[in-house]
C-alpha positions in Angstrom: 15.1 -14.0 2.5 14.9 -14.6 6.3 15.1 -10.9 7.1 12.5 -10.2 4.4 10.1 -12.7 5.9 10.6 -11.4 9.4 10.0 -7.8 8.3 7.0 -8.7 6.3 5.5 -10.7 9.2 6.2 -7.7 11.5 4.4 -5.5 9.0 1.5 -7.9 9.0 1.3 -7.8 12.8 1.3 -4.0 12.8 -1.7 -4.1 10.3 -3.6 -6.4 12.6 -3.0 -3.9 15.5 -4.1 -1.1 13.1 -0.6 0.5 13.4 -0.6 1.4 9.7 2.4 3.9 9.8 4.6 1.3 11.5 3.4 -1.4 9.1 4.1 0.8 6.0 7.6 1.3 7.3 8.2 -2.4 7.6 6.9 -3.0 4.1 9.2 -0.2 2.8 12.2 -2.0 4.4 11.1 -5.2 2.7 11.2 -3.4 -0.7 14.8 -2.5 -0.1 15.5 -6.2 0.1 13.3 -7.3 -2.7 11.6 -4.8 -5.0 9.9 -7.4 -7.1 7.7 -8.9 -4.4 4.2 -7.6 -5.2 2.5 -8.5 -1.9 4.5 -5.9 0.1 3.4 -3.2 -2.3 -0.3 -4.2 -2.1 0.1 -4.4 1.7 1.7 -1.0 1.9 -1.0 0.4 -0.4 -3.6 -0.9 2.2 -1.7 1.0 4.9 -1.6 4.2 2.8 -5.4 3.9 2.2 -6.0 3.6 6.0 -3.8 6.7 6.4 -5.6 8.6 3.7 -2.4 8.8 1.6 -4.3 8.1 -1.6 -1.6 9.2 -4.1 1.0 6.9 -2.4 -1.5 4.0 -2.4 -2.2 4.6 -6.1 1.6 4.6 -6.9 2.2 1.3 -5.1 -0.7 -0.3 -7.0 0.5 1.1 -10.3 3.9 -0.5 -9.6 2.3 -3.9 -8.9 0.2 -3.7 -12.0 3.3 -3.1 -14.1 4.7 -6.4 -12.8 1.4 -8.4 -12.5 -1.2 -6.9 -14.8 -4.0 -9.0 -13.3 -3.3 -8.5 -9.6 -6.9 -8.2 -8.2 -5.8 -6.6 -4.9 -3.8 -4.0 -6.8 -6.8 -3.2 -9.0 -9.2 -3.0 -6.0 -6.9 -0.9 -3.8 -6.1 1.4 -6.7 -9.8 1.9 -7.2 -10.1 2.8 -3.5 -7.3 5.3 -3.9 -9.0 6.9 -6.9 -12.2 7.1 -4.9 -10.3 8.8 -2.0 -8.6 11.3 -4.3 -12.1 12.2 -5.8 -13.6 12.7 -2.4 -10.6 14.9 -1.4 -11.0 16.9 -4.6 -14.7 17.5 -3.9 -13.9 18.6 -0.4 -11.3 21.0 -1.6 -13.7 22.5 -4.1 -16.1 23.1 -1.2 -13.6 25.1 0.8 
């Protein structure tokens, strides 16, 4: 649990510095230690949204909602992921 906390805090620090790729990697390491901790999934989803990786963000949010079906952050971030996917689809149609 100490290593988990340390990795999660490091991820949070990277988010504050807007180093989203690094933060996502820290949260992924956290998941190897505890795959049931929903906050690391919603945090990684935030990173993926910032990196325009909407499919990955949606997947993380879906995972959280299977565990906690009323997780507000997961619902909100999944909605942002869907919005990003729709915008991307529109842009692709225009090419």
